[in-house]
C-alpha positions as CSV (number, residue, x, y, z in Angstrom):
1,X,0.0,0.0,0.0
2,X,1.4,3.3,-1.0
3,X,2.0,6.2,1.3
4,X,-0.9,8.5,0.2
5,X,0.6,11.6,1.7
6,X,3.9,11.1,0.0
7,X,2.2,10.1,-3.2
8,X,0.2,13.3,-3.2
9,X,3.2,15.5,-2.6
10,X,4.9,13.9,-5.5
11,X,1.9,14.5,-7.8
12,X,1.9,18.0,-6.7
13,X,5.6,18.5,-7.3
14,X,4.8,17.6,-11.0
15,X,3.1,20.9,-11.5
16,X,6.3,22.7,-10.3
17,X,8.4,20.6,-12.7
18,X,6.0,21.6,-15.5
19,X,6.1,25.3,-14.5
20,X,9.8,25.3,-15.0
21,X,9.9,23.0,-18.0
22,X,7.1,24.3,-20.1
23,X,7.3,27.4,-22.3
24,X,4.1,29.3,-22.9
25,X,0.9,27.7,-21.3
26,X,-2.3,29.4,-20.3
27,X,-2.4,27.8,-16.7
28,X,1.2,29.1,-16.2
29,X,0.3,32.6,-17.4
30,X,-2.5,32.6,-14.8
31,X,-0.3,31.9,-12.1
32,X,2.3,34.3,-12.9
33,X,-0.3,37.1,-13.3
34,X,-1.7,36.3,-9.8
35,X,1.4,35.7,-7.9
36,X,4.2,37.2,-9.9
37,X,7.5,35.8,-11.0
38,X,11.1,36.8,-10.0
39,X,12.6,33.4,-10.2
40,X,13.2,31.9,-13.7
41,X,11.9,28.5,-12.6
42,X,9.0,29.0,-10.4
43,X,6.5,31.7,-9.2
44,X,6.9,34.0,-6.2
45,X,6.1,32.5,-2.7
46,X,2.5,32.8,-1.8
47,X,2.3,35.0,1.2
48,X,-1.4,35.7,1.6
49,X,-3.0,34.4,4.8
50,X,-6.6,34.6,3.7
51,X,-8.6,32.3,1.5
52,X,-7.6,28.9,0.3
53,X,-4.8,28.6,-2.3
54,X,-4.1,25.3,-3.9
55,X,-1.0,26.9,-5.5
56,X,0.3,27.9,-2.1
57,X,0.5,24.2,-1.0
58,X,2.3,23.4,-4.3
59,X,4.7,26.2,-4.3
60,X,5.7,25.2,-0.7
61,X,7.1,22.0,-2.1
62,X,9.6,23.9,-4.2
63,X,12.6,23.8,-1.8
64,X,12.2,20.0,-1.6
65,X,12.1,19.6,-5.3
66,X,15.3,21.9,-5.8
67,X,17.3,19.3,-3.7
68,X,16.6,16.7,-6.5
69,X,17.2,18.8,-9.6
70,X,20.1,20.5,-11.5
71,X,20.3,22.8,-14.4
72,X,21.9,22.3,-17.8
73,X,23.3,25.5,-19.1
74,X,22.4,26.7,-22.6
75,X,21.9,30.3,-23.3
76,X,22.5,31.0,-19.5
77,X,19.7,33.7,-19.3
78,X,17.5,31.7,-16.9
79,X,20.1,30.1,-14.6
80,X,21.3,32.4,-11.8
81,X,25.2,32.4,-11.3
82,X,25.3,32.4,-7.6
83,X,22.0,30.9,-6.4
84,X,21.3,27.9,-8.7
85,X,22.9,24.5,-8.7
86,X,24.5,24.5,-12.1
87,X,28.0,23.4,-11.4
88,X,28.8,21.0,-8.6
89,X,26.4,19.4,-6.0
90,X,25.8,22.9,-4.3
91,X,25.1,26.4,-5.4
92,X,28.0,28.9,-5.4
93,X,26.3,31.0,-2.9
94,X,26.4,27.9,-0.4
95,X,30.0,27.0,-1.1
96,X,31.4,30.6,-1.3
97,X,29.1,32.4,1.1
98,X,31.9,34.7,2.2
99,X,32.4,36.0,-1.4
100,X,28.7,36.1,-2.1
101,X,28.1,38.4,0.8
102,X,30.0,41.2,-0.9
103,X,29.6,40.4,-4.6
104,X,28.4,43.2,-6.8
105,X,25.6,41.4,-8.6
106,X,24.1,38.6,-6.4
107,X,21.1,38.0,-8.7
108,X,23.0,37.9,-12.1
109,X,22.5,35.2,-14.5
110,X,25.2,33.1,-16.1
111,X,24.9,35.1,-19.3
112,X,25.5,38.3,-17.4
113,X,28.6,37.0,-15.8
114,X,30.1,35.3,-18.8
115,X,31.8,36.8,-21.8
116,X,34.2,35.3,-24.6
117,X,37.2,36.7,-22.5
118,X,36.0,34.8,-19.4
119,X,34.1,35.4,-16.2
120,X,33.3,38.9,-15.1
121,X,33.1,38.6,-11.3
122,X,32.9,42.0,-9.6
123,X,33.1,42.6,-5.8
124,X,32.1,45.6,-3.9
125,X,35.4,46.0,-2.1
126,X,39.0,45.0,-2.4
127,X,40.0,41.5,-1.2
128,X,41.7,40.9,2.1
129,X,44.9,38.6,2.0
130,X,42.9,35.5,3.2
131,X,40.1,36.0,0.6
132,X,42.5,35.7,-2.4
133,X,42.6,31.9,-2.0
134,X,38.8,31.8,-1.9
135,X,38.6,33.6,-5.3
136,X,41.2,31.2,-6.7
137,X,39.2,28.3,-5.5
138,X,36.1,29.8,-7.1
139,X,37.8,30.3,-10.5
140,X,39.2,26.8,-10.4
141,X,35.6,25.5,-9.8
142,X,34.7,27.4,-13.0
143,X,37.5,26.5,-15.2
144,X,35.9,23.5,-16.8
145,X,32.8,25.5,-18.0
146,X,32.7,25.0,-21.7
147,X,30.8,28.2,-22.4
148,X,27.3,29.2,-23.5
149,X,25.5,27.9,-26.6
150,X,22.3,28.6,-28.5
151,X,20.2,25.9,-26.7
152,X,17.7,27.0,-24.0
153,X,18.6,26.5,-20.3
154,X,16.9,23.4,-18.9
155,X,15.9,21.8,-15.7
156,X,16.9,18.2,-15.0
157,X,16.1,15.4,-12.5
158,X,19.6,14.7,-11.2
159,X,19.1,11.2,-10.1
160,X,18.6,9.6,-13.5
161,X,20.7,9.8,-16.6
162,X,18.0,11.0,-18.8
163,X,17.2,13.9,-16.6
164,X,13.4,13.4,-16.7
165,X,11.1,13.8,-13.7
166,X,8.4,11.4,-13.0
167,X,6.0,11.0,-10.0
168,X,7.2,7.4,-9.7
169,X,10.8,8.3,-9.5
170,X,10.3,10.9,-6.9
171,X,8.1,8.7,-4.9
172,X,10.8,5.9,-4.8
173,X,13.4,8.5,-4.0
174,X,11.5,10.1,-1.0
175,X,10.4,6.7,0.1
176,X,14.0,5.7,0.5
177,X,14.6,8.6,2.8
178,X,11.3,8.4,4.5
179,X,12.4,6.1,7.5
180,X,15.1,8.4,8.5
181,X,12.9,11.4,8.6
182,X,9.6,10.1,10.0
183,X,10.4,6.8,11.8
184,X,12.5,7.3,14.8
185,X,13.0,6.4,18.6
186,X,10.3,8.8,19.7
187,X,8.8,6.4,22.3
188,X,12.3,5.9,23.8
189,X,12.7,9.7,24.0
190,X,9.4,10.7,25.6
191,X,9.4,7.8,28.1
192,X,12.9,8.3,29.2
193,X,13.9,9.5,32.7
194,X,15.4,12.8,31.6
195,X,13.9,16.1,32.6
196,X,11.1,17.4,30.2
197,X,13.4,20.1,28.7
198,X,16.0,17.5,27.8
199,X,13.3,15.3,26.2
200,X,12.4,18.2,24.0
201,X,16.0,18.8,23.1
202,X,16.7,15.3,22.4
203,X,13.7,15.2,20.0
204,X,15.2,18.3,18.2
205,X,18.5,16.6,17.9
206,X,17.0,13.4,16.4
207,X,14.8,15.6,14.1
208,X,18.0,17.6,13.0
209,X,16.2,20.7,14.0
210,X,18.7,22.3,16.4
211,X,19.9,25.8,15.3
212,X,23.2,24.7,14.1
213,X,25.0,26.8,11.4
214,X,23.7,24.3,8.8
215,X,20.2,25.1,9.8
216,X,20.8,28.9,9.9
217,X,22.2,28.7,6.3
218,X,19.0,26.9,5.2
219,X,17.1,29.8,6.7
220,X,18.9,32.3,4.5
221,X,21.7,33.5,6.8
222,X,24.9,34.1,5.0
223,X,27.6,32.6,7.2
224,X,30.8,30.6,6.8
225,X,29.9,27.4,8.6
226,X,32.7,25.9,10.8
227,X,32.5,23.6,13.7
228,X,33.3,25.3,17.1
229,X,35.2,22.2,18.3
230,X,37.4,20.8,15.5
231,X,37.4,24.0,13.3
232,X,37.8,21.7,10.3
233,X,34.4,20.8,8.9
234,X,30.9,22.4,8.5
235,X,28.8,22.5,11.6
236,X,26.0,20.1,10.7
237,X,23.7,18.3,13.2
238,X,25.2,14.9,12.6
239,X,28.8,16.2,12.6
240,X,28.4,18.2,15.8
241,X,26.7,15.6,17.9
242,X,28.2,12.4,16.4
243,X,31.2,12.6,14.1
244,X,33.4,15.5,15.2
245,X,36.7,14.1,16.2
246,X,36.7,16.3,19.3
247,X,33.2,15.7,20.7
248,X,33.7,12.0,19.9
249,X,36.0,11.8,22.8
250,X,33.0,11.9,25.1
251,X,31.4,9.0,23.2
252,X,34.6,7.0,23.6
253,X,34.7,7.8,27.3
254,X,31.3,5.9,27.9
255,X,32.0,3.3,25.2
256,X,35.3,2.4,26.9
257,X,33.5,0.3,29.6
258,X,31.9,-1.8,27.0
259,X,33.6,-4.8,25.4
260,X,31.4,-4.9,22.4
261,X,32.6,-3.0,19.3
262,X,30.5,0.0,18.3
263,X,30.3,1.8,15.1
264,X,29.1,5.4,15.2
265,X,25.9,5.6,13.0
266,X,25.3,8.2,10.4
267,X,22.3,10.0,12.0
268,X,21.5,11.0,15.5
269,X,18.1,9.1,15.5
270,X,19.7,5.9,14.4
271,X,22.1,6.2,17.4
272,X,19.2,5.9,19.9
273,X,17.8,2.9,18.0
274,X,21.2,1.0,18.4
275,X,22.3,2.3,21.8
276,X,22.1,-0.3,24.4
277,X,24.0,-1.7,27.4
278,X,24.6,-5.5,27.2
279,X,24.5,-7.2,30.6
280,X,24.2,-5.4,33.9
281,X,21.1,-4.9,36.1
282,X,17.8,-3.3,35.0
283,X,18.8,-0.1,36.9
284,X,22.1,0.1,35.1
285,X,20.3,-0.1,31.9
286,X,18.2,2.9,32.9
287,X,21.3,4.8,33.5
288,X,22.8,3.8,30.3
289,X,19.7,5.0,28.2
290,X,20.3,8.5,29.7
291,X,23.8,8.8,28.3
292,X,23.1,9.9,24.7
293,X,20.9,12.8,25.8
294,X,23.4,13.8,28.5
295,X,26.3,13.8,26.0
296,X,24.3,15.8,23.5
297,X,23.2,18.3,26.2
298,X,26.8,18.7,27.3
299,X,28.0,19.3,23.8
300,X,25.3,21.7,23.0
301,X,26.1,23.8,26.1
302,X,29.7,23.9,25.4
303,X,29.1,24.8,21.8
304,X,26.9,27.8,22.9
305,X,29.5,29.0,25.4
306,X,32.1,29.0,22.7
307,X,29.8,30.7,20.1
308,X,28.1,33.4,22.3
309,X,30.3,33.9,25.3
310,X,33.7,33.1,23.8
311,X,34.4,30.7,26.7
312,X,36.3,27.6,25.7
313,X,36.6,24.8,28.4
314,X,39.1,21.9,27.8
315,X,37.5,18.6,26.8
316,X,38.4,17.1,30.2
317,X,36.2,19.7,31.8
318,X,33.3,19.0,29.3
319,X,33.6,15.3,30.2
320,X,33.4,16.1,33.9
321,X,30.4,18.3,33.4
322,X,28.7,15.5,31.4
323,X,29.3,12.9,34.2
324,X,28.1,15.4,36.8
325,X,24.9,16.1,34.8
326,X,24.2,12.3,34.4
327,X,24.6,11.8,38.2
328,X,22.2,14.7,39.1
329,X,19.6,13.5,36.5
330,X,19.5,10.1,38.0
331,X,19.2,11.5,41.5
332,X,16.5,13.9,40.6
333,X,14.5,11.6,38.7
334,X,14.3,9.1,41.5
335,X,16.4,6.2,39.9
336,X,17.1,3.7,42.6
337,X,20.6,2.7,43.9
338,X,22.3,6.1,43.4
339,X,25.3,4.7,45.3
340,X,25.6,2.0,42.6
341,X,25.7,4.8,40.1
342,X,28.7,6.2,41.7
343,X,30.4,2.9,41.4
344,X,29.2,2.7,37.8
345,X,30.7,6.1,37.1
346,X,33.9,5.1,38.7
347,X,34.8,3.0,35.7
348,X,35.0,6.2,33.7
């Protein structure tokens, strides 16, 4: 049995595909005349709060569709140089947010930026020394561009070779990612012995909804994303709470008392599904189930201290704070045998 909600969204997305693909069409002219069009591939966002708008529901699916499409450059008049995904997996605005923040023409098309002599990238100010390499990286990214031609620009479905969209293809694509987005250890979160505030926070972590720099960029903030712990990779939800080589020290601290090998999962929701303590008493298993939320909360507090207060604690101090937090949670939530917990934490 098909997921009817997912099937309906895929059917509605077909209209967005047709809007960008088709040339002149009466239904398209009606949409443009009513809502306007500043983007070359879709209408303006429907912002009216009154009445019922079928197109508003359809238009709200555009961000999801854009993650599955790319652009084939022809004349270059419809594809935006900075904002559209036409070269590489991400847009230039995402990968070079620092340069985009002071470029002279952020809404320019490829045709406006390209000439037979090469790229015409103008900036509003002179470059600082550390920004010269960024411009060099941008030009290196663009060096394989073959140039414009007389064919019209085209929108393409990036997951299949022929580039054609179909409802069935999108349904299969979304269905494959559905378990990671909808299914999750929600019962384990809400029935845990953590404080209510921590339950809500853990739910946000598993939904990848914490306001990390990755999330802020999706909301339109122009920032250069860097992890506050390792300073090496972009700060994403999964990187910060699972894969960062610095914060991973806390996971290793607790895993060091277990003999079974453990592989860090890809997503935070998957971690709760596989997190368990083999052996030990029933009470010890209750303690163990609190550990992921405790680690995430300790990481998040330290991250915010570094971000907003410019206070950096050594990782040994972060580990101690995490252990203290776990102890007080168990004590406040009335978990039995707190003295045994002291012995349990002694292994750490």
